[in-house]
N, C-alpha and C positions, 0 to 999 in steps of 0.2 A: 504494500500500500504506500502511496506517495505521501510526502510530508503535507501536501495540500489536502489530501483526503483526511489525514490525521488531524490537521488543523480544523477542518470542517466539523469533525466529531467533537473536538475540544470546545470549539466555539458554540456549537449547538447545545451541548450538555451544560456548559457554563451559563448560557442564557436561560435555559429551563430551570437550573438550580437557583439562579438569581431571582427569578420570578417567585419561586417558593420562599426564598429568604425575605424578599420584600413584603410578601403577604404575611409572613410570620411576624415581621417587625411591626405591623399594624396592630398586633395584639399585645398581650402582656409577655414580656421576656424576663425570665428569671434564671439565676445561676443553678445549674444542675449538679455541678461538682467542681472540685479544684484538682489541679494536677501537680506541677512541680513546686508550687508554693500557694499561699492563700490568695495571692493576687492573679494567679494563672488559672483563669476560670474557663469553664465550658458550659454551654447552654444545651438544652435538648435540641434546639434548632441546629447547632453544629452537628450533632450526632445524626439527626434525621436527614440533614442535607448530604452528609457524607454517605449515608446508607443509600440515598436516592442516586447519587452520582455513581457509586460502586455498582449498583444494580443496572443502571443504564449502560455502563461500560461492559458489564458482563453480557448483556444482550448483544451489543454491537461488536465487541472485541473479546470473545470468550477465552482466547489463548494468551492474552496479555496479562502481565502481573499488575499489581496494585500496591501503592504505598500512600496511606492517608494519615493525617494527623490524629484522627480519633480512633481508627480501627486497625492501624498498623499495615503490614504488608502481607502478601500471600500470592501463591499460584503463579502461573505463567510458563509457557513453553516457547513463546515467539521471540524472546530476547528484548521485548519492549515492556516498559513499566509506565503506568499512569501515576503521576505524583500529584496529590490533591490536598489542598487546604480548603475545606468546605466554607469556613468563614475566617478569613485572615483579618485580624483586628477585632477579635471578639469583644474586648472591653468597649471599644467604640460602638459596636453593635448593641451591647447591653445598655449603654447609656443613651442610645439614639443619636450618636454623633455620626453624620452621614459620610463616613470614611472607613469602609470595610469592603471586603472583596471575596468573591469566589475565584479560586486560582486552580487551574487545571493544566498540567503539562504532560507530555509523553516523551520519554527518554529511551535511548538505546544503550544496552550494556547494563552493568550492575547499577542498582538504584543508589548511587553514591556520587555526589557532585565532584569528587576527586577524579572520577573516571568516566562518568556517563557522557553521552552525546545527546544534547537536547534537540528534539526534532520539531516540536510545535508546542505552542502555549497560548492560553487565553486567560485574561484577568478582567473581571467585570465588577463594577461597583453597583450593587443592587439599589442603592439609594439614589443614584444619579442616572443609571443606565449606561454609563460610559463603558465601552468594551475595547480593551487593548488586546491585540493579537500579534503573534510573530511566528515565523517558521524558518528553519535553517536555510539560509541563502535566499529567503523569500521576502525579507524586509519586515518592518514593524509598522503597525497601524493603530490609530485610534478611529474606530469605525472604518471608513474608507480612506482616511487621511494618512499619508505616509509620515513617519516620524523620524526626526534627526535630533541627536543630542546637541546641547549648546556647548560653546567653547569660549568661556571668559578668558580674557588675556592676562589675568593675574589671580592670585589667591584672594587678594583684597576685594575682588569683584565676584567672588564665588558664593552662591547661595547653597548652603550645605545642609543636607537632611541626615538625620540619624534616628536611632531608636534605642531603647533601654531594655535590659534583661529583667526577668521576673525575680531573680535572686537579689535580695536587698544589698548584699555586700558588693556584688558586681555592679549594681546600679549606682552605688556610691562612687565607685571608681570611674564609671562612665560619666557621671556628673562632673567629676574633677577634670576629666579630659575635655569635656565640652567647655568648661570654664577657661581652660588654657587655650582653646581654639577660638573662642568668641571674638577676641580682639584681632585675630589674624585673617578673618574672612568677612564677607559682606554681612552675613547673618546665618543663623541656624534654625532649622525647622525640625520639630518632632511631632509627626502626625499619627503614628501608631499602627501603620499597616505596611509591612515590608514590601509586599507585592505591588501595592500602589506607589510606594516610594520609588521603586525601581522603574515603574512606568512613568513616574514624574521625571526621572532622569531621561528616559527615552523621549519624552515629549518636550523637554526643555523647561518644565515648570520648576525644576530645581537643577542646579548644575552638577551636583554630585551627592552621593549617598554612601554612608558606611554604617556598619553595625556588627557587634559581636553576638554570639549565641544564637544565630539563626539556624533553624532546622531545614532539611532539604525541601520540604513542602512550602516553606515560607518564600523561597526565592526561585524555585525551578522554572516557573513560567515567566516571572518578572525579569529574571536575569537574561533569559533568551531574548525577550522583547527589547531590553536595554542594549544587548549586544547587537541585535539586528538593526537598531537605530544608530549604531556607531560607537557605543560605549565599550570601554574595557571593563570587564567584570573579573575581579581577582581577589585573592587573599591579600594579606599585608606582607609583602616581600616574597610571596609565592604566587605562581600563575593562576591557581584555581581557588575559588572561595570555599570555605568550610564553616563548621560551627565556630571555629576560632575567630574568623573575620571575613567580612565581605566589603569590598570597595567597588563602586561603580561610578564611572565618569568618562568623559572624552579622554582618549589615550594621552593627549598632551597635558590635560589637567590632572589626570591620575598620576603622571610622572612628577608633578609639582606637589600633589597632596600626599603621596605616599611617604616621602621623607618627613613631612610635617607631622603626619600621624605617628610615625615612629618616634619622632622627637618628643611630642607631648606625652606619649605613652611612657617613654623612658624617664620623663620628669616626675612621674608619680607612681603610686602603688600598682597600677594596672600591669606594669612590666613584670612584677614579681610572680 
């Protein structure tokens, strides 16, 4: 199956799932459970949405594997894996902040960002209906509009996005890093949805994005979309992103940002 066909599946299921999420948000949303910490919450809508996506993929692509935030991985003989975050930005969703997303990607190889080849991805914000898509070699789009990353000519003119971990100790370190960065860039945004932050890089709404402690489903689709829009998506000092670090920006800007991020990390406890 071509990347275009895989993208059509990702896009179609993402749109269906987003309609269900938007409808659920019109009702009462409550915390169903917590995961890694008391602030790492999950709602029943997260679980129901992932179950719906997994079921639709099983109908359409029964030989493919699956990796989802809520139900984990499993199955597959085709060498392809669908990497799914049913609601990225659950806290925003819980509070009714209109910045959360359904994220669906399909990758070839082991379901590990260190080795996989991302083939297609779709990220949709159910609150706004904005649909971002990308496929390997096929470009990145917001709806039908092609996307290209921005390229500010200096760090001082860079609008930088980031996010924070659920672990309080790591969050404190990240706050210290942001404090050291703030006087070196145009400004910093923390919007709370990694997949949409990566799409913001792709669309030029921010110039760059970095974060620690992301999981594969947080960035599988968004990273591909950013790359197809011209971004370099990497780790810190290493070619590929991982749970340890992800940086996304125009390649020339990334070359300026990377040493700055290493510098500010070395100045504080995050390096330890």
